[in-house]
C-alpha positions in Angstrom: -27.4 -2.5 -3.0 -24.6 -3.9 -5.4 -22.3 -6.3 -4.0 -18.4 -6.1 -4.1 -18.3 -9.0 -6.7 -20.8 -7.0 -8.8 -18.5 -4.0 -8.8 -15.5 -6.3 -9.8 -17.4 -7.4 -12.7 -17.9 -4.1 -14.0 -14.1 -3.1 -13.5 -13.5 -6.2 -15.6 -15.2 -4.6 -18.5 -13.0 -1.3 -18.4 -9.9 -1.3 -20.2 -6.8 0.6 -20.3 -6.7 2.0 -24.0 -3.1 1.1 -24.3 -3.2 -2.4 -23.1 -5.5 -5.5 -24.0 -5.9 -6.0 -20.1 -8.8 -4.9 -17.9 -8.3 -2.2 -14.9 -9.1 -4.9 -12.2 -6.5 -7.6 -13.7 -3.9 -4.7 -14.4 -4.2 -4.1 -10.5 -4.9 -0.5 -11.0 -7.9 -0.7 -8.7 -6.7 0.0 -4.9 -10.0 0.4 -3.1 -13.7 -0.2 -3.7 -16.0 1.5 -1.0 -19.6 0.7 -1.2 -22.2 2.5 1.0 -25.9 2.7 1.0 -27.6 5.3 -0.8 -30.1 7.5 0.7 -33.1 5.3 -0.3 -31.1 2.3 0.8 -32.1 0.2 -2.5 -29.2 1.8 -4.2 -25.3 1.9 -3.7 -23.0 4.8 -3.8 -19.6 3.6 -4.7 -16.1 5.2 -4.3 -13.3 3.7 -6.3 -9.7 4.6 -5.8 -7.4 3.7 -8.7 -3.9 4.5 -10.2 -2.5 4.3 -13.5 0.5 2.7 -15.0 2.4 5.8 -15.2 1.9 9.3 -13.8 2.1 10.7 -17.5 -0.7 8.6 -18.7 -3.0 10.9 -20.7 -6.0 8.4 -20.5 -6.5 8.5 -16.9 -9.8 10.7 -17.2 -11.2 8.7 -19.8 -10.7 5.3 -17.7 -12.0 7.1 -14.6 -15.3 8.3 -16.6 -15.6 4.9 -18.1 -15.8 3.2 -14.6 -18.1 6.0 -13.3 -20.5 5.6 -16.3 -20.6 1.7 -16.4 -21.5 1.7 -12.6 -23.9 4.5 -12.6 -25.7 2.8 -15.6 -26.8 0.1 -13.3 -30.2 0.4 -11.3 -28.7 -0.7 -8.1 -26.1 2.0 -8.2 -27.1 5.8 -7.4 -23.8 7.4 -8.0 -20.0 6.4 -8.3 -17.0 8.5 -8.0 -13.3 7.4 -9.0 -10.4 9.1 -7.5 -6.9 8.7 -9.1 -3.8 8.3 -6.9 -0.2 7.5 -7.4 0.3 6.5 -3.7 1.6 3.9 -3.9 3.0 3.9 -7.5 1.5 1.1 -9.7 4.2 -1.6 -10.4 3.7 -4.9 -12.7 3.6 -7.1 -9.5 0.2 -5.7 -8.8 -1.0 -7.5 -11.7 -3.0 -10.7 -11.7 -1.4 -13.9 -12.9 -3.9 -13.6 -15.7 -2.8 -10.2 -16.7 0.9 -11.1 -16.5 0.4 -14.2 -18.6 -1.2 -12.0 -21.3 1.5 -9.5 -21.3 4.4 -12.1 -21.3 5.6 -11.5 -17.8 5.5 -15.2 -16.8 7.6 -16.6 -19.8 8.1 -20.3 -19.8 11.5 -21.4 -18.6 13.8 -22.4 -21.2 14.1 -26.2 -22.0 16.7 -28.1 -20.1 20.1 -27.9 -21.9 21.1 -31.1 -23.6 24.4 -32.5 -23.8 26.5 -31.1 -26.4 27.1 -33.5 -29.4 30.4 -35.2 -29.3 33.2 -33.1 -30.7 31.7 -29.8 -29.6 33.8 -27.8 -27.2 
């Protein structure tokens, strides 16, 4: 059987084609359900994910990428991926790593220095 951490490692190899961030760090993965397959040596995996926008045309591509990568592993029998928009994805769902890469955590501006004499 595959572990949850093993599934997460695969999800970190799946990217949104429009952003340089993996689906896990983007916060697009809402649920990972791992069950024993019929032979108990393999796992059946159900993933629930969202997209950054409901109009994203790459949703099926990303779902297929996850499914194909998981099913290529010996310990996975089958994988399914469902896309949902409940709850809608928001940028706060991203990890700090993703926020940093996309500039959501800008550095605070330097402290204002005293104005030179004569400036008013």
